FIPA-46547 format. One line per 4 residues: number of its first residue (from 1); their letters; for each residue x, y, z of C-alpha. Coordinates in Angstrom, 1 decimal. Example, Ala and Ser with C-alpha at 12.3 -4.5 7.8 and 13.67 -1.06 7.14 Angstrom:
1> AS> 12.3/-4.5/7.8; 13.7/-1.1/7.1;
***
This chain:
1> MGLS> -0.4/-0.4/0.2; 1.3/3.6/-0.1; -0.4/7.0/-1.9; -0.9/5.2/-5.6;
5> DIRN> -2.9/2.8/-4.0; -4.9/5.2/-2.1; -5.0/7.4/-5.1; -7.1/5.0/-6.9;
9> RMEK> -8.8/3.2/-4.3; -10.1/6.9/-4.6; -11.1/7.3/-8.3; -12.4/4.0/-8.3;
13> ACAE> -14.5/4.9/-5.5; -15.3/8.1/-6.9; -16.4/6.8/-10.0; -18.4/3.9/-8.8;
17> AGRD> -19.7/6.9/-7.3; -20.6/9.4/-9.6; -18.7/12.0/-8.1; -15.8/13.8/-9.9;
21> PAGV> -12.1/12.8/-8.0; -11.3/16.5/-7.9; -14.9/16.5/-4.9; -12.6/14.8/-2.6;
25> DLIA> -9.0/15.7/0.0; -7.3/13.4/0.5; -4.9/14.3/3.8; -2.5/12.1/4.6;
29> VSKV> -2.5/11.4/8.0; 1.1/11.6/8.8; 1.2/11.9/13.1; 4.0/10.5/14.8;
33> QPND> 5.8/9.7/11.1; 9.7/10.5/11.1; 10.4/13.1/9.5; 12.2/10.9/6.6;
37> RVEA> 8.8/8.9/5.2; 6.1/12.4/5.1; 8.9/14.5/3.5; 8.7/11.2/0.5;
41> VLEQ> 5.2/11.6/0.5; 5.5/15.5/-0.2; 8.2/14.5/-3.2; 5.6/12.1/-4.7;
45> GHRV> 3.3/16.1/-5.3; 1.1/15.3/-2.0; 0.0/18.7/-0.3; -2.5/17.9/2.3;
49> FGEN> -1.0/17.4/5.8; -3.4/16.0/9.4; -1.9/15.9/12.4; -3.9/15.0/16.0;
53> RVQE> -1.3/17.3/18.6; -0.3/21.4/18.2; 3.3/21.2/19.0; 3.6/18.0/16.7;
57> AAGK> 3.2/19.5/14.2; 4.9/23.2/15.3; 7.9/20.7/14.9; 7.7/19.4/11.9;
61> WPDF> 5.5/21.7/9.2; 7.0/24.9/9.7; 10.2/23.5/7.5; 8.2/22.0/5.9;
65> KARF> 5.8/25.0/4.2; 9.6/26.9/3.8; 10.4/23.9/1.0; 7.4/23.2/-0.2;
69> DGVS> 5.2/25.1/-1.9; 1.0/24.7/-1.6; 1.5/22.9/1.2; -2.0/22.6/3.1;
73> VHLI> -2.2/21.1/7.3; -4.6/20.3/9.0; -5.1/19.4/12.8; -7.6/15.9/12.9;
77> GPLQ> -7.4/15.2/16.5; -8.4/17.2/19.6; -8.0/20.7/20.6; -7.5/22.7/23.9;
81> SNKA> -8.3/26.7/24.6; -4.9/27.7/25.5; -4.2/26.2/22.5; -6.3/27.8/20.0;
85> RQAM> -3.1/30.4/19.4; -1.1/29.1/17.7; -3.3/26.3/16.6; -4.6/29.5/13.9;
89> ELFD> -1.1/30.4/12.7; 0.0/27.1/12.0; -3.6/24.9/10.1; -4.8/25.7/7.3;
93> AIHS> -7.7/24.0/8.6; -8.9/22.0/12.2; -11.9/19.7/11.9; -12.5/19.1/16.0;
97> VDRP> -14.1/22.1/17.1; -16.5/20.4/19.6; -18.0/23.4/21.8; -19.1/26.4/22.6;
101> KLAQ> -15.8/27.6/24.5; -13.6/26.1/21.4; -15.3/28.4/19.0; -15.7/31.7/21.6;
105> ALAR> -11.7/31.6/21.8; -11.8/30.5/17.8; -13.9/33.7/17.4; -12.4/35.9/19.5;
109> LAQE> -9.3/35.3/17.9; -10.0/35.2/14.0; -10.8/39.6/15.2; -7.9/40.1/16.7;
113> LGQC> -5.7/37.5/13.9; -8.2/39.0/11.3; -8.0/35.8/9.3; -9.4/32.1/10.0;
117> PDLF> -8.7/28.5/9.1; -11.3/26.5/7.7; -13.7/24.4/10.2; -14.7/21.3/10.6;
121> IQVN> -17.8/20.7/13.6; -16.7/17.3/15.3; -20.2/15.4/15.4; -20.1/12.4/18.0;
125> TGEE> -22.4/10.7/16.5; -22.5/7.2/17.9; -22.6/9.8/21.0; -20.0/8.2/23.0;
129> AQKA> -19.0/9.5/26.7; -15.3/9.1/26.0; -15.4/10.1/22.4; -15.0/14.8/21.4;
133> GVLP> -18.0/16.1/19.4; -20.7/17.7/19.9; -24.3/15.1/19.9; -26.4/15.0/17.0;
137> ADAD> -29.2/16.1/18.7; -26.9/19.7/20.0; -25.5/19.9/16.3; -28.0/22.5/14.7;
141> GFVA> -27.8/24.5/17.7; -24.1/24.3/17.6; -23.9/24.8/14.5; -25.4/28.8/14.5;
145> ECRA> -23.8/29.2/17.3; -20.5/29.3/15.2; -21.9/31.2/13.1; -23.2/34.2/14.8;
149> LDLP> -19.8/34.4/15.9; -18.5/34.8/12.1; -16.6/31.3/12.5; -16.1/30.6/9.1;
153> VKGL> -17.4/26.8/9.6; -16.7/24.5/6.9; -18.3/21.1/7.3; -19.1/18.4/9.4;
157> MCIP> -16.5/15.6/11.1; -17.2/12.1/12.5; -15.7/9.8/13.9; -18.3/5.9/13.9;
161> PVEE> -17.5/3.8/17.1; -15.4/1.0/16.1; -17.7/-1.9/16.0; -20.2/-0.6/14.4;
165> TPSL> -20.8/0.4/10.9; -19.4/3.0/9.5; -22.1/4.1/6.7; -25.2/4.4/10.1;
169> HFAL> -22.4/7.5/10.8; -21.4/9.3/7.6; -24.9/9.3/6.4; -26.1/10.8/10.1;
173> LRKI> -23.3/13.0/9.1; -24.5/14.3/6.3; -27.7/14.9/6.9; -26.8/16.6/10.1;
177> AERN> -24.2/18.8/7.6; -27.5/19.0/4.1; -29.6/20.7/6.3; -27.7/23.5/8.2;
181> GLSG> -26.4/24.0/4.5; -22.1/23.2/4.4; -21.5/20.9/2.0; -17.4/19.9/3.6;
185> LSMG> -18.2/15.8/5.3; -14.9/14.5/7.1; -15.2/10.9/7.1; -13.9/8.0/6.4;
189> MSGD> -10.6/6.6/7.3; -8.2/3.6/5.9; -10.6/1.0/6.6; -14.2/3.0/6.0;
193> FEEA> -12.9/5.6/3.3; -14.5/4.1/0.4; -18.0/3.4/1.7; -17.6/7.6/2.8;
197> ISLG> -16.6/8.7/-0.3; -20.4/7.4/-1.7; -22.2/9.7/1.0; -20.5/12.5/-0.1;
201> ATHI> -17.3/12.4/2.1; -15.3/15.7/0.9; -12.0/14.9/2.5; -10.9/11.6/3.8;
205> RVGS> -8.4/11.1/6.1; -5.7/7.9/6.2; -2.6/7.1/7.9; -0.3/4.1/8.1;
209> AIFG> -1.4/2.9/4.3; -0.2/5.9/3.0; 3.3/5.8/5.8; 3.0/3.0/6.5;
213> ERVP> 2.5/1.6/10.5; 3.4/4.2/13.1; 6.3/5.0/15.0; 6.4/6.6/18.3;
217> G> 9.2/7.9/19.4;
***
């Protein structure tokens, strides 16, 4: 498996769904990957990457962005409010907006900095106690709250429960997005991104299938 294999699978899934592959962004999840592996993927021309932690991204991406044009880095992991400023300066998109306190911090910083990354609201579609995200019943209200703060909400994100059929969660996320007029759907990972594409995913998150197994330091 590697970048070209994932791209081929994406193209096939898009063809089967009657979709243009250009409408699906592949986020190469580079968290806990050695820099040489990340550089190899950059050398292949890929430009969209995902990180879980602000601190790890801060030590990796400023240098790569200086060396490679057109790089876009997305935060796909949880964000603490006290790291919001650093996140807004580092990332081109944040996929884990999940609570009012964070939304308010991002809004204050957006006014101060005069810019804001694209934002995705994380929805806890499985209503799992241990997982971040707004509950489906609260999603409409939270979208409205973020919009009232003038935040650039582009879409929704979810991580389905491991033991449940992912397509049910992807369909739920799409339904919430549609009724709120949101086009972005960040959903689907290595094992289920074809299903996500068939249900409208605009951003899929694939890590070890591109880079190889993670090697935590």
